[in-house]
Biopython code that builds the backbone (N, CA, C, O; Angstrom):
import numpy as np
from Bio.PDB.StructureBuilder import StructureBuilder

atoms = [
    (1, "MET", "N", (3.283, 12.529, 7.530)),
    (1, "MET", "CA", (3.551, 12.198, 6.158)),
    (1, "MET", "C", (4.193, 10.732, 6.134)),
    (1, "MET", "O", (4.820, 10.168, 7.031)),
    (2, "SER", "N", (3.802, 10.194, 4.630)),
    (2, "SER", "CA", (4.338, 9.011, 4.800)),
    (2, "SER", "C", (4.727, 8.669, 3.514)),
    (2, "SER", "O", (4.100, 9.339, 2.693)),
    (3, "ILE", "N", (5.656, 7.748, 2.915)),
    (3, "ILE", "CA", (6.181, 7.313, 1.491)),
    (3, "ILE", "C", (5.660, 6.294, 1.247)),
    (3, "ILE", "O", (5.463, 5.399, 2.069)),
    (4, "TYR", "N", (5.254, 6.265, -0.313)),
    (4, "TYR", "CA", (4.958, 4.980, -0.954)),
    (4, "TYR", "C", (6.277, 4.435, -1.721)),
    (4, "TYR", "O", (7.150, 4.976, -2.401)),
    (5, "VAL", "N", (5.989, 2.989, -1.255)),
    (5, "VAL", "CA", (7.273, 2.468, -1.905)),
    (5, "VAL", "C", (6.352, 1.403, -2.716)),
    (5, "VAL", "O", (5.683, 0.570, -2.105)),
    (6, "GLY", "N", (6.362, 1.490, -4.205)),
    (6, "GLY", "CA", (5.862, 0.084, -4.941)),
    (6, "GLY", "C", (6.953, -0.589, -5.889)),
    (6, "GLY", "O", (8.177, -0.479, -5.816)),
    (7, "ASN", "N", (6.238, -1.268, -6.737)),
    (7, "ASN", "CA", (6.920, -2.089, -7.527)),
    (7, "ASN", "C", (7.808, -3.328, -6.496)),
    (7, "ASN", "O", (8.533, -4.151, -7.054)),
    (8, "LEU", "N", (7.685, -3.324, -5.398)),
    (8, "LEU", "CA", (8.457, -4.403, -4.656)),
    (8, "LEU", "C", (8.610, -5.437, -5.200)),
    (8, "LEU", "O", (7.831, -5.898, -6.035)),
    (9, "SER", "N", (10.197, -6.246, -4.600)),
    (9, "SER", "CA", (10.205, -7.547, -4.870)),
    (9, "SER", "C", (9.410, -8.260, -3.954)),
    (9, "SER", "O", (9.293, -7.663, -2.884)),
    (10, "TYR", "N", (8.578, -9.794, -4.045)),
    (10, "TYR", "CA", (7.751, -10.110, -3.123)),
    (10, "TYR", "C", (8.885, -10.885, -2.171)),
    (10, "TYR", "O", (8.365, -11.695, -1.402)),
    (11, "GLU", "N", (9.651, -10.832, -2.123)),
    (11, "GLU", "CA", (10.946, -11.468, -1.203)),
    (11, "GLU", "C", (11.505, -10.296, -0.098)),
    (11, "GLU", "O", (12.540, -10.462, 0.549)),
    (12, "VAL", "N", (10.764, -9.252, -0.006)),
    (12, "VAL", "CA", (11.290, -7.980, 0.596)),
    (12, "VAL", "C", (10.552, -8.213, 1.841)),
    (12, "VAL", "O", (9.489, -8.813, 1.997)),
    (13, "THR", "N", (11.443, -7.525, 2.857)),
    (13, "THR", "CA", (10.956, -7.800, 4.186)),
    (13, "THR", "C", (10.786, -6.351, 4.771)),
    (13, "THR", "O", (11.337, -5.335, 4.348)),
    (14, "GLU", "N", (9.786, -6.473, 5.981)),
    (14, "GLU", "CA", (10.098, -4.907, 6.608)),
    (14, "GLU", "C", (11.449, -4.698, 7.212)),
    (14, "GLU", "O", (11.772, -3.572, 7.589)),
    (15, "ASP", "N", (12.192, -5.637, 7.316)),
    (15, "ASP", "CA", (13.688, -5.510, 7.883)),
    (15, "ASP", "C", (14.538, -4.806, 6.818)),
    (15, "ASP", "O", (15.287, -3.860, 7.066)),
    (16, "ASP", "N", (14.324, -5.440, 5.423)),
    (16, "ASP", "CA", (14.879, -4.738, 4.318)),
    (16, "ASP", "C", (14.606, -3.338, 4.196)),
    (16, "ASP", "O", (15.553, -2.563, 4.328)),
    (17, "LEU", "N", (13.430, -2.881, 3.959)),
    (17, "LEU", "CA", (12.977, -1.598, 4.002)),
    (17, "LEU", "C", (13.392, -0.856, 5.050)),
    (17, "LEU", "O", (13.680, 0.318, 4.816)),
    (18, "LYS", "N", (13.503, -1.326, 6.305)),
    (18, "LYS", "CA", (14.417, -0.513, 7.035)),
    (18, "LYS", "C", (15.616, -0.189, 7.026)),
    (18, "LYS", "O", (15.854, 1.019, 7.045)),
    (19, "ALA", "N", (16.582, -1.004, 7.000)),
    (19, "ALA", "CA", (18.001, -1.165, 6.353)),
    (19, "ALA", "C", (17.952, -0.260, 5.348)),
    (19, "ALA", "O", (18.792, 0.606, 5.589)),
    (20, "VAL", "N", (17.288, -0.004, 4.180)),
    (20, "VAL", "CA", (17.428, 0.787, 2.947)),
    (20, "VAL", "C", (16.910, 2.404, 3.276)),
    (20, "VAL", "O", (17.398, 3.409, 2.758)),
    (21, "PHE", "N", (15.829, 2.374, 4.241)),
    (21, "PHE", "CA", (15.668, 3.759, 4.299)),
    (21, "PHE", "C", (16.296, 4.640, 5.460)),
    (21, "PHE", "O", (16.314, 5.856, 5.650)),
    (22, "SER", "N", (16.810, 3.547, 6.169)),
    (22, "SER", "CA", (17.543, 4.030, 7.536)),
    (22, "SER", "C", (18.787, 4.925, 7.210)),
    (22, "SER", "O", (19.383, 5.697, 7.961)),
    (23, "GLU", "N", (19.032, 4.613, 5.848)),
    (23, "GLU", "CA", (20.362, 5.508, 5.399)),
    (23, "GLU", "C", (20.110, 6.966, 5.136)),
    (23, "GLU", "O", (21.034, 7.725, 4.845)),
    (24, "TYR", "N", (18.801, 7.378, 5.242)),
    (24, "TYR", "CA", (18.319, 8.725, 4.940)),
    (24, "TYR", "C", (17.701, 9.349, 6.001)),
    (24, "TYR", "O", (17.261, 10.442, 5.642)),
    (25, "GLY", "N", (17.425, 9.032, 7.494)),
    (25, "GLY", "CA", (16.908, 9.002, 8.370)),
    (25, "GLY", "C", (16.392, 7.909, 9.280)),
    (25, "GLY", "O", (16.403, 6.690, 9.109)),
    (26, "LYS", "N", (15.869, 8.737, 10.434)),
    (26, "LYS", "CA", (15.100, 7.901, 11.263)),
    (26, "LYS", "C", (13.479, 7.548, 10.968)),
    (26, "LYS", "O", (12.537, 8.296, 10.708)),
    (27, "ILE", "N", (13.567, 5.942, 11.133)),
    (27, "ILE", "CA", (12.100, 5.637, 10.404)),
    (27, "ILE", "C", (11.416, 5.717, 11.831)),
    (27, "ILE", "O", (12.029, 5.705, 12.898)),
    (28, "THR", "N", (9.740, 5.819, 11.636)),
    (28, "THR", "CA", (9.055, 6.060, 12.601)),
    (28, "THR", "C", (8.309, 4.557, 12.596)),
    (28, "THR", "O", (7.949, 4.027, 13.647)),
    (29, "ARG", "N", (8.107, 3.887, 11.169)),
    (29, "ARG", "CA", (7.331, 3.183, 10.943)),
    (29, "ARG", "C", (7.373, 2.524, 9.717)),
    (29, "ARG", "O", (7.554, 3.257, 8.744)),
    (30, "VAL", "N", (7.228, 1.109, 9.472)),
    (30, "VAL", "CA", (6.938, 0.719, 8.202)),
    (30, "VAL", "C", (6.040, -0.403, 8.239)),
    (30, "VAL", "O", (5.913, -1.290, 9.083)),
    (31, "HIS", "N", (5.257, -0.117, 6.818)),
    (31, "HIS", "CA", (4.091, -1.302, 6.884)),
    (31, "HIS", "C", (4.043, -1.649, 5.411)),
    (31, "HIS", "O", (3.741, -0.932, 4.456)),
    (32, "LEU", "N", (4.412, -2.910, 5.453)),
    (32, "LEU", "CA", (4.282, -4.060, 4.362)),
    (32, "LEU", "C", (2.984, -4.697, 4.560)),
    (32, "LEU", "O", (2.625, -5.348, 5.541)),
    (33, "PRO", "N", (2.320, -4.422, 3.489)),
    (33, "PRO", "CA", (0.926, -5.141, 3.389)),
    (33, "PRO", "C", (1.086, -6.636, 2.909)),
    (33, "PRO", "O", (1.987, -6.886, 2.109)),
    (34, "ILE", "N", (0.201, -7.709, 3.389)),
    (34, "ILE", "CA", (0.243, -8.955, 2.952)),
    (34, "ILE", "C", (-0.892, -8.969, 2.379)),
    (34, "ILE", "O", (-1.836, -8.204, 2.580)),
    (35, "ASP", "N", (-0.808, -9.992, 1.529)),
    (35, "ASP", "CA", (-1.973, -10.580, 0.707)),
    (35, "ASP", "C", (-2.451, -11.757, 1.784)),
    (35, "ASP", "O", (-1.794, -12.547, 2.462)),
    (36, "ARG", "N", (-3.933, -11.522, 1.639)),
    (36, "ARG", "CA", (-4.955, -12.592, 2.651)),
    (36, "ARG", "C", (-4.437, -13.916, 2.052)),
    (36, "ARG", "O", (-3.995, -14.889, 2.664)),
    (37, "GLU", "N", (-4.570, -13.761, 0.863)),
    (37, "GLU", "CA", (-4.650, -15.590, 0.240)),
    (37, "GLU", "C", (-3.273, -16.141, 0.257)),
    (37, "GLU", "O", (-2.982, -17.126, 0.935)),
    (38, "SER", "N", (-2.392, -15.478, -0.521)),
    (38, "SER", "CA", (-1.031, -15.725, -0.594)),
    (38, "SER", "C", (-0.283, -15.830, 0.730)),
    (38, "SER", "O", (0.428, -16.773, 1.079)),
    (39, "GLY", "N", (-0.549, -14.731, 1.405)),
    (39, "GLY", "CA", (0.454, -14.666, 2.663)),
    (39, "GLY", "C", (1.757, -14.059, 2.360)),
    (39, "GLY", "O", (2.657, -14.088, 3.199)),
    (40, "ARG", "N", (1.941, -13.399, 0.977)),
    (40, "ARG", "CA", (3.089, -12.609, 1.109)),
    (40, "ARG", "C", (2.879, -11.374, 0.398)),
    (40, "ARG", "O", (1.896, -11.209, -0.325)),
    (41, "PRO", "N", (3.944, -10.328, 0.613)),
    (41, "PRO", "CA", (3.901, -9.402, 0.258)),
    (41, "PRO", "C", (3.113, -8.625, -1.058)),
    (41, "PRO", "O", (3.581, -8.968, -2.144)),
    (42, "ARG", "N", (2.320, -7.924, -1.108)),
    (42, "ARG", "CA", (1.673, -7.236, -2.009)),
    (42, "ARG", "C", (2.235, -6.443, -2.972)),
    (42, "ARG", "O", (1.543, -5.967, -3.872)),
    (43, "GLY", "N", (3.441, -6.241, -2.883)),
    (43, "GLY", "CA", (4.325, -5.315, -3.631)),
    (43, "GLY", "C", (4.636, -4.003, -3.332)),
    (43, "GLY", "O", (5.560, -3.408, -3.885)),
    (44, "PHE", "N", (3.742, -3.394, -2.279)),
    (44, "PHE", "CA", (4.188, -2.097, -2.100)),
    (44, "PHE", "C", (4.162, -2.084, -0.694)),
    (44, "PHE", "O", (3.589, -2.917, 0.008)),
    (45, "ALA", "N", (5.037, -0.752, -0.167)),
    (45, "ALA", "CA", (4.732, -0.550, 1.356)),
    (45, "ALA", "C", (4.628, 1.038, 1.432)),
    (45, "ALA", "O", (4.697, 1.938, 0.596)),
    (46, "PHE", "N", (4.451, 0.983, 2.672)),
    (46, "PHE", "CA", (4.633, 2.547, 3.475)),
    (46, "PHE", "C", (5.573, 2.954, 4.411)),
    (46, "PHE", "O", (5.664, 2.203, 5.382)),
    (47, "VAL", "N", (6.344, 3.984, 4.402)),
    (47, "VAL", "CA", (7.587, 3.746, 5.066)),
    (47, "VAL", "C", (7.244, 5.466, 5.381)),
    (47, "VAL", "O", (7.157, 6.392, 4.575)),
    (48, "GLU", "N", (7.034, 5.459, 7.499)),
    (48, "GLU", "CA", (7.195, 6.838, 7.800)),
    (48, "GLU", "C", (8.512, 7.185, 8.582)),
    (48, "GLU", "O", (9.117, 6.439, 9.352)),
    (49, "MET", "N", (8.825, 8.445, 8.231)),
    (49, "MET", "CA", (10.378, 8.909, 8.836)),
    (49, "MET", "C", (9.994, 10.275, 9.677)),
    (49, "MET", "O", (9.025, 10.971, 9.374)),
    (50, "THR", "N", (10.921, 10.579, 10.824)),
    (50, "THR", "CA", (10.645, 11.729, 11.564)),
    (50, "THR", "C", (10.628, 12.698, 10.921)),
    (50, "THR", "O", (9.694, 13.411, 11.288)),
    (51, "GLU", "N", (11.181, 13.120, 10.130)),
    (51, "GLU", "CA", (11.276, 14.387, 9.570)),
    (51, "GLU", "C", (10.877, 14.574, 7.660)),
    (51, "GLU", "O", (11.074, 13.721, 6.795)),
    (52, "GLU", "N", (10.502, 15.457, 7.547)),
    (52, "GLU", "CA", (9.732, 15.461, 5.760)),
    (52, "GLU", "C", (11.160, 15.527, 4.861)),
    (52, "GLU", "O", (11.320, 14.945, 3.788)),
    (53, "LYS", "N", (12.087, 16.307, 5.494)),
    (53, "LYS", "CA", (13.405, 16.625, 4.593)),
    (53, "LYS", "C", (13.949, 15.178, 4.301)),
    (53, "LYS", "O", (14.254, 14.888, 3.144)),
    (54, "GLU", "N", (14.089, 14.188, 5.401)),
    (54, "GLU", "CA", (14.401, 13.137, 5.418)),
    (54, "GLU", "C", (13.716, 12.341, 4.359)),
    (54, "GLU", "O", (14.260, 11.694, 3.466)),
    (55, "GLU", "N", (12.471, 12.481, 4.585)),
    (55, "GLU", "CA", (11.654, 11.562, 3.293)),
    (55, "GLU", "C", (11.833, 12.120, 1.838)),
    (55, "GLU", "O", (11.778, 11.496, 0.778)),
    (56, "ASP", "N", (12.056, 13.430, 2.053)),
    (56, "ASP", "CA", (12.305, 14.054, 0.623)),
    (56, "ASP", "C", (13.798, 13.548, 0.129)),
    (56, "ASP", "O", (13.940, 13.367, -1.081)),
    (57, "ALA", "N", (14.625, 13.374, 0.779)),
    (57, "ALA", "CA", (15.690, 13.079, 0.515)),
    (57, "ALA", "C", (15.857, 11.507, 0.068)),
    (57, "ALA", "O", (16.670, 11.150, -0.784)),
    (58, "ALA", "N", (15.004, 10.653, 0.737)),
    (58, "ALA", "CA", (15.074, 9.134, 0.444)),
    (58, "ALA", "C", (14.176, 9.322, -1.163)),
    (58, "ALA", "O", (14.652, 8.810, -2.176)),
    (59, "ILE", "N", (13.141, 9.941, -1.196)),
    (59, "ILE", "CA", (12.412, 9.855, -2.495)),
    (59, "ILE", "C", (13.119, 10.112, -3.558)),
    (59, "ILE", "O", (12.859, 9.522, -4.606)),
    (60, "VAL", "N", (14.096, 10.997, -3.487)),
    (60, "VAL", "CA", (14.843, 11.702, -4.612)),
    (60, "VAL", "C", (15.832, 10.415, -4.803)),
    (60, "VAL", "O", (15.947, 9.985, -5.951)),
    (61, "ALA", "N", (16.521, 9.803, -3.797)),
    (61, "ALA", "CA", (17.439, 8.810, -4.021)),
    (61, "ALA", "C", (16.830, 7.490, -4.436)),
    (61, "ALA", "O", (17.447, 6.832, -5.274)),
    (62, "LEU", "N", (15.837, 7.084, -4.011)),
    (62, "LEU", "CA", (15.510, 5.670, -4.582)),
    (62, "LEU", "C", (14.177, 5.659, -5.475)),
    (62, "LEU", "O", (13.574, 4.637, -5.801)),
    (63, "ASP", "N", (13.892, 6.714, -5.747)),
    (63, "ASP", "CA", (12.464, 6.526, -7.163)),
    (63, "ASP", "C", (13.232, 6.603, -8.094)),
    (63, "ASP", "O", (14.033, 7.479, -8.422)),
    (64, "GLU", "N", (12.805, 5.073, -8.779)),
    (64, "GLU", "CA", (13.252, 4.407, -9.908)),
    (64, "GLU", "C", (14.548, 3.705, -9.930)),
    (64, "GLU", "O", (14.970, 3.162, -10.951)),
    (65, "ALA", "N", (15.428, 3.716, -8.369)),
    (65, "ALA", "CA", (16.428, 3.011, -8.411)),
    (65, "ALA", "C", (15.921, 1.611, -8.207)),
    (65, "ALA", "O", (14.798, 1.337, -7.783)),
    (66, "GLU", "N", (17.122, 0.502, -8.645)),
    (66, "GLU", "CA", (16.925, -0.822, -8.843)),
    (66, "GLU", "C", (17.665, -1.387, -7.297)),
    (66, "GLU", "O", (18.658, -1.021, -6.669)),
    (67, "TRP", "N", (16.531, -2.548, -7.060)),
    (67, "TRP", "CA", (16.323, -2.772, -5.785)),
    (67, "TRP", "C", (15.834, -4.170, -5.870)),
    (67, "TRP", "O", (14.697, -4.265, -6.330)),
    (68, "MET", "N", (16.545, -5.510, -5.468)),
    (68, "MET", "CA", (16.258, -6.617, -5.412)),
    (68, "MET", "C", (15.704, -7.184, -7.159)),
    (68, "MET", "O", (14.843, -8.037, -7.376)),
    (69, "GLY", "N", (16.338, -6.566, -7.993)),
    (69, "GLY", "CA", (15.768, -6.745, -9.161)),
    (69, "GLY", "C", (14.603, -6.289, -10.080)),
    (69, "GLY", "O", (14.007, -6.860, -10.994)),
    (70, "ARG", "N", (14.479, -4.969, -9.477)),
    (70, "ARG", "CA", (12.769, -4.237, -9.801)),
    (70, "ARG", "C", (13.282, -2.645, -9.524)),
    (70, "ARG", "O", (13.884, -2.311, -8.504)),
    (71, "ALA", "N", (12.947, -1.785, -10.561)),
    (71, "ALA", "CA", (12.918, -0.673, -10.526)),
    (71, "ALA", "C", (11.877, 0.137, -9.701)),
    (71, "ALA", "O", (10.918, 0.606, -10.312)),
    (72, "LEU", "N", (11.983, 0.327, -8.440)),
    (72, "LEU", "CA", (11.308, 0.835, -7.285)),
    (72, "LEU", "C", (10.473, 2.461, -7.939)),
    (72, "LEU", "O", (10.960, 3.340, -8.651)),
    (73, "LYS", "N", (9.354, 2.368, -7.457)),
    (73, "LYS", "CA", (8.625, 3.480, -7.535)),
    (73, "LYS", "C", (8.028, 4.312, -6.203)),
    (73, "LYS", "O", (7.060, 3.912, -5.555)),
    (74, "VAL", "N", (8.794, 5.566, -5.904)),
    (74, "VAL", "CA", (8.937, 5.992, -4.513)),
    (74, "VAL", "C", (8.634, 7.502, -4.757)),
    (74, "VAL", "O", (9.287, 8.267, -5.467)),
    (75, "ASN", "N", (7.305, 7.832, -3.895)),
    (75, "ASN", "CA", (6.893, 9.084, -3.680)),
    (75, "ASN", "C", (6.023, 9.437, -2.374)),
    (75, "ASN", "O", (5.722, 8.574, -1.549)),
    (76, "LYS", "N", (5.757, 10.399, -2.295)),
    (76, "LYS", "CA", (4.742, 10.753, -0.960)),
    (76, "LYS", "C", (3.492, 9.969, -1.127)),
    (76, "LYS", "O", (2.957, 9.897, -2.233)),
    (77, "ALA", "N", (2.941, 9.308, 0.046)),
    (77, "ALA", "CA", (1.955, 8.679, -0.227)),
    (77, "ALA", "C", (0.678, 9.706, -0.372)),
    (77, "ALA", "O", (0.709, 10.858, 0.062)),
    (78, "LYS", "N", (-0.177, 9.261, -0.884)),
    (78, "LYS", "CA", (-1.564, 10.311, -0.719)),
    (78, "LYS", "C", (-2.523, 9.874, 0.252)),
    (78, "LYS", "O", (-2.738, 8.679, 0.456)),
    (79, "PRO", "N", (-2.969, 10.584, 0.714)),
    (79, "PRO", "CA", (-3.953, 10.193, 1.954)),
    (79, "PRO", "C", (-5.002, 9.579, 1.520)),
    (79, "PRO", "O", (-5.711, 10.098, 0.658)),
    (80, "ARG", "N", (-5.302, 8.238, 2.107)),
    (80, "ARG", "CA", (-6.795, 7.662, 1.818)),
    (80, "ARG", "C", (-8.008, 8.431, 1.585)),
    (80, "ARG", "O", (-8.201, 9.329, 2.406)),
    (81, "GLU", "N", (-8.798, 8.306, 0.740)),
    (81, "GLU", "CA", (-9.935, 8.611, 0.598)),
    (81, "GLU", "C", (-11.204, 8.327, 1.784)),
    (81, "GLU", "O", (-11.542, 7.237, 2.245)),
    (82, "SER", "N", (-11.676, 9.472, 2.049)),
    (82, "SER", "CA", (-12.887, 9.054, 3.498)),
    (82, "SER", "C", (-13.550, 7.958, 2.611)),
    (82, "SER", "O", (-13.716, 7.967, 1.391)),
    (83, "SER", "N", (-13.970, 6.785, 3.750)),
    (83, "SER", "CA", (-14.930, 5.780, 3.461)),
    (83, "SER", "C", (-16.406, 6.142, 3.430)),
    (83, "SER", "O", (-17.330, 5.469, 2.973)),
    (84, "ASP", "N", (-16.456, 7.741, 4.199)),
    (84, "ASP", "CA", (-17.887, 7.980, 3.751)),
    (84, "ASP", "C", (-18.295, 8.903, 2.719)),
    (84, "ASP", "O", (-19.311, 9.594, 2.637)),
    (85, "SER", "N", (-17.131, 8.758, 1.812)),
    (85, "SER", "CA", (-17.392, 9.903, 0.374)),
    (85, "SER", "C", (-18.285, 8.709, -0.317)),
    (85, "SER", "O", (-18.409, 7.538, 0.043)),
    (86, "PHE", "N", (-18.784, 9.307, -1.275)),
    (86, "PHE", "CA", (-20.162, 8.853, -2.555)),
    (86, "PHE", "C", (-19.567, 8.012, -2.948)),
    (86, "PHE", "O", (-18.570, 8.252, -3.629)),
    (87, "GLY", "N", (-19.873, 6.988, -2.724)),
    (87, "GLY", "CA", (-19.478, 5.549, -3.482)),
    (87, "GLY", "C", (-18.380, 4.976, -2.712)),
    (87, "GLY", "O", (-18.013, 3.856, -3.069)),
    (88, "GLY", "N", (-17.699, 5.599, -1.587)),
    (88, "GLY", "CA", (-16.296, 4.946, -1.305)),
    (88, "GLY", "C", (-16.505, 3.990, -0.013)),
    (88, "GLY", "O", (-17.619, 3.930, 0.508)),
    (89, "GLY", "N", (-15.579, 3.355, 0.418)),
    (89, "GLY", "CA", (-15.651, 2.456, 1.510)),
    (89, "GLY", "C", (-16.116, 1.249, 0.983)),
    (89, "GLY", "O", (-16.180, 1.070, -0.233)),
    (90, "ARG", "N", (-16.422, 0.467, 1.747)),
    (90, "ARG", "CA", (-16.798, -1.281, 1.339)),
    (90, "ARG", "C", (-17.778, -1.151, 0.512)),
    (90, "ARG", "O", (-18.871, -0.943, 1.037)),
    (91, "GLY", "N", (-17.729, -1.221, -0.900)),
    (91, "GLY", "CA", (-18.911, -1.686, -1.432)),
    (91, "GLY", "C", (-19.816, -0.537, -2.210)),
    (91, "GLY", "O", (-20.620, -0.696, -3.129)),
    (92, "GLY", "N", (-19.373, 0.786, -1.463)),
    (92, "GLY", "CA", (-19.817, 1.809, -1.987)),
    (92, "GLY", "C", (-21.576, 1.745, -1.829)),
    (92, "GLY", "O", (-21.881, 2.410, -0.839)),
    (93, "PHE", "N", (-22.425, 1.334, -2.295)),
    (93, "PHE", "CA", (-24.247, 1.496, -2.001)),
    (93, "PHE", "C", (-24.260, 0.269, -1.591)),
    (93, "PHE", "O", (-23.725, -0.702, -2.127)),
    (94, "LYS", "N", (-25.101, 0.328, -0.282)),
    (94, "LYS", "CA", (-25.966, -0.689, 0.384)),
    (94, "LYS", "C", (-27.028, -1.357, -0.377)),
    (94, "LYS", "O", (-27.735, -0.726, -1.163)),
    (95, "GLY", "N", (-27.131, -2.335, -0.215)),
    (95, "GLY", "CA", (-28.443, -3.348, -0.687)),
    (95, "GLY", "C", (-28.447, -4.207, -1.739)),
    (95, "GLY", "O", (-27.340, -4.568, -2.140)),
    (96, "GLY", "N", (-29.288, -4.569, -2.214)),
    (96, "GLY", "CA", (-29.351, -5.852, -2.987)),
    (96, "GLY", "C", (-28.182, -6.864, -3.330)),
    (96, "GLY", "O", (-28.363, -8.050, -3.608)),
    (97, "GLY", "N", (-26.859, -6.173, -3.265)),
    (97, "GLY", "CA", (-25.888, -7.157, -3.405)),
    (97, "GLY", "C", (-26.016, -7.909, -5.046)),
    (97, "GLY", "O", (-25.509, -9.003, -5.291)),
    (98, "GLY", "N", (-26.796, -7.078, -6.083)),
    (98, "GLY", "CA", (-26.904, -7.657, -7.367)),
    (98, "GLY", "C", (-27.468, -8.962, -7.476)),
    (98, "GLY", "O", (-27.408, -9.579, -8.539)),
    (99, "ARG", "N", (-28.042, -9.455, -6.399)),
    (99, "ARG", "CA", (-29.001, -10.843, -6.561)),
    (99, "ARG", "C", (-30.673, -10.164, -6.408)),
    (99, "ARG", "O", (-31.135, -9.165, -5.858)),
    (100, "PRO", "N", (-31.187, -11.181, -7.129)),
    (100, "PRO", "CA", (-32.655, -10.828, -7.084)),
    (100, "PRO", "C", (-32.785, -11.278, -5.673)),
    (100, "PRO", "O", (-31.955, -11.920, -5.029)),
    (101, "SER", "N", (-34.387, -10.688, -5.143)),
    (101, "SER", "CA", (-34.620, -10.863, -3.541)),
    (101, "SER", "C", (-35.412, -12.481, -3.870)),
    (101, "SER", "O", (-35.755, -12.947, -4.956)),
    (102, "GLY", "N", (-35.496, -12.911, -2.869)),
    (102, "GLY", "CA", (-36.170, -14.265, -2.648)),
    (102, "GLY", "C", (-35.504, -15.384, -3.446)),
    (102, "GLY", "O", (-35.135, -15.086, -4.582)),
    (103, "GLY", "N", (-35.262, -16.853, -2.934)),
    (103, "GLY", "CA", (-35.114, -17.703, -3.233)),
    (103, "GLY", "C", (-33.305, -18.249, -3.194)),
    (103, "GLY", "O", (-32.619, -19.120, -3.729)),
    (104, "GLY", "N", (-33.159, -17.340, -2.401)),
    (104, "GLY", "CA", (-31.787, -17.585, -1.980)),
    (104, "GLY", "C", (-30.654, -17.403, -2.818)),
    (104, "GLY", "O", (-29.674, -18.135, -2.681)),
    (105, "GLY", "N", (-30.698, -16.198, -3.960)),
    (105, "GLY", "CA", (-29.768, -16.009, -4.429)),
    (105, "GLY", "C", (-29.443, -16.574, -5.826)),
    (105, "GLY", "O", (-28.398, -16.435, -6.463)),
    (106, "ARG", "N", (-30.584, -17.255, -6.171)),
    (106, "ARG", "CA", (-30.709, -17.912, -7.130)),
    (106, "ARG", "C", (-31.466, -17.531, -8.427)),
    (106, "ARG", "O", (-32.388, -16.819, -8.029)),
    (107, "ASN", "N", (-31.553, -17.642, -9.806)),
    (107, "ASN", "CA", (-32.527, -17.039, -10.435)),
    (107, "ASN", "C", (-33.642, -17.948, -11.029)),
    (107, "ASN", "O", (-33.329, -18.789, -11.871)),
    (108, "ARG", "N", (-34.968, -17.805, -10.610)),
    (108, "ARG", "CA", (-35.498, -19.187, -11.074)),
    (108, "ARG", "C", (-36.701, -18.396, -11.537)),
    (108, "ARG", "O", (-37.453, -17.554, -11.048)),
    (109, "TYR", "N", (-36.525, -19.194, -12.994)),
    (109, "TYR", "CA", (-37.440, -18.562, -14.075)),
    (109, "TYR", "C", (-38.553, -19.479, -14.616)),
    (109, "TYR", "O", (-39.330, -19.065, -15.477)),
]
sb = StructureBuilder()
sb.init_structure("model")
sb.init_model(0)
sb.init_chain("A")
sb.init_seg("    ")
for serial, (resi, resn, name, xyz) in enumerate(atoms, 1):
    if name == "N":
        sb.init_residue(resn, " ", resi, " ")
    sb.init_atom(name, np.array(xyz, "f"), 0.0, 1.0, " ", f" {name:<3s}", serial, name[0])
structure = sb.get_structure()
């Protein structure tokens, strides 16, 4: 299982998260997604711990706690939806791309 940590400061690092969550148990993984365009964290992270009871303790203690000037949102991460579900994954339906066929994508009337 994994913990979702939202409303993070853009200044937070993986080491910062490890320091805070290690107070509640052993951490197996921290994932801090980075925005491709800006190169800075996206404002949320995922933390995995060895024991579910440790995760539960961290969630109870840290949900809505103020850290780095922000009220954290901490809860159990929801599993990712399957990419082969109806309309899921990248782009959902295949084909057309919303452009008329022929003419290199420009409307020519």
